[in-house]
N, C-alpha and C positions, 0 to 999 in steps of 0.2 A: 684414538680418542673415543671415549664412550659417551653415550647420551642416555638420558632417563626421561620417560614421558609419564606424566601423572594426569589422569583425567579427573577433574573436579566437577562440582555441580554447575558452576558458572563459567569455567574456563579450563583450558588445557595448559599445563606448565611443562616445558621441555628444558632440561638442564643438560648442558654440554660442557665437558672438561675443556678448558682453554688456558691451561697453565702456561705462563710466560708470554701470553699474547696481549696486545693492546686492542681496545675497542675499534680503533681506526683500521686495524688489519683484519677484522672479522666481517664477513658478509653473510647475511641471512637472506636466502632467496627462495621464493615460492615457485615450484615447478608444477604447472597445471593447477588443479584445485585440491590436490591431495598429498603433495610431497613438499617437504621443506628440506633445503640443502643448506648446511652451514659450511662455509669454506673460509680459508685464510689467504690473504694476499702474500705471494712470495715473489721476490725479485729473482731474476735469472742468475745473478752473481752471488746472491745471498745464500748462506748455509741453511739447511733445513732446520725448522723449529725443533728445539730440544737437543740439537747436536752441540758438541763442545765449542765449535767455532761460531755458533749463532750469536749475533750481537743484539741482545735484548734491549740494551740501552738506547739504540737508535730506532727501534721498532715503534716506540710510543711517541716519537717526535716527528709529526707529519712534515715539518720543514726539511728534515734530513732526507726523506724519501723524495720530496719534490726537487731538492737540489741535485740529487744523484741522477734523476731522470732515467732510472733503470726500467727496462721492460717488466711489466707486472703480470703474473698469471695467478690463478686461484687453485688452491689445493683443498679438496673436501676434507672436512673433519669427520671422518666416519661415514657410514652409509646414510642415504637420504631417510628422513623421518616420514613415515606414512601417517598422515593426519586423519582423524575421524571425520565423519561428515558433520554438517550443520555448524560450521565454525564461521565466525565473522572475520574474514580474512583481512578486512581493513583495520582491525584492532590489534595487529601484531605489535608487541612491545618487547624490546630486548634490553637487558642490562648485563654488565660484566662486573663481577665482584669476587674478589679472592680466587681468581683463576677459574671461576665457573660462569658460563654464559647462561643466563636464564631468559627463556623466551615464553611470553604469556600471550595466549590467543583466547579471546572471549568466545563463548558459545552463543549462537543465535537462539532466541527463545523459540521453543516448539510452538507450532500452531495451536496445539491444545492448551499449552500453558498461557499463550497470549489470549485465547478465547476465554479461559477461566478468569484471567485477570480483568478482562473487559467485563465479563458478567459480574464479577465481584465489585467492580466499580459502579455498577448500576445500583442506586440506592432504592429504598422502599418508596421514597417520595417520587423518584423518577418513574417507577413502575405505576404508581397511582396516577401520575400525570399522563402516562402512556395510555392507561385504561380510560381515563377521562377523555383524552383526545380521540380514542377509538369510538367511544360512545357519541361524542359530538359529531364525528364524521358520519356515523351511522344515522344519527338524527337528521343531519343536514341532507343526507342522501334520501331519507324518507320524505323530508319536506320538499326537496326538489321534485320527487316523483309526484307528490300531492299537487304542487304548483303546476306541473306539466299536465296532470289529469284535469285540474280546474281550467287550465288554458284550453285544452281540447273540448271540455264541456262547454265553456263560454263560446268557443267558435261554433260548436254545433247549435247552441241556443241562438246565437246571432243569425246563423243560417236559417234556423226555424222561424225567427222573428221576421227576417227578410221575406221568406216564402209566404208567411201569414200576411204581411203587409201587402205583398204582391197579389195574393188572393183577394184581399179586401179591396184593393184598387181595381182589380178585374171585376169583382162583384159590383162595385159602384159604377164602373163604366157600363157593365151589362144592364144594371138597373136603370141608368140614365138612358142608354140606348133603347131599352124596352119602353120606358115612359115616352120617349120621343116618337117611337114607332106607334104607340097607342095614340098619342096626340095626332099624329099624321092620319092614322086610320079614322079618328074622330073627325078631323078636319075634312077628310076626303068624303066621309059618309054624310056630312052635313051639306 
């Protein structure tokens, strides 16, 4: 059986010939991150698919297989399909129609495409708001620096005022002491 892989813009489509098979008998299996294996279930006593003895009428009736309880093995339908990189492996969808199994796997968006779509979603209004916010943050930073400078200046001025008050108090004490000494001298000399 042959397969055909078509790489499209948003997905990869793989078509596998599955003439005479039922959906219940087909397995789509991912091997690693880059290989897809399509196989069919075959019973040990069942004739190969496509042979004249093959009973296609019972293949599509799951109750018949369950009743027979025959051992089941899998036969690959062709070679494994090597997948391209950057696929969303959680998005695998398969359908069987008119003897053709169609497997669709979505592509992951490229980082560049994602970045472009993000940039495109930023509106002019958003950009103006961002610039306004940047200006406000810069202004706030300048004001904080100015407040810190004023705080430092006020602390220095308070220290200066304390030192000046201390000098005044010392001068008053010296002046009082000097006057008392002068009075004592006057009192002694009298």
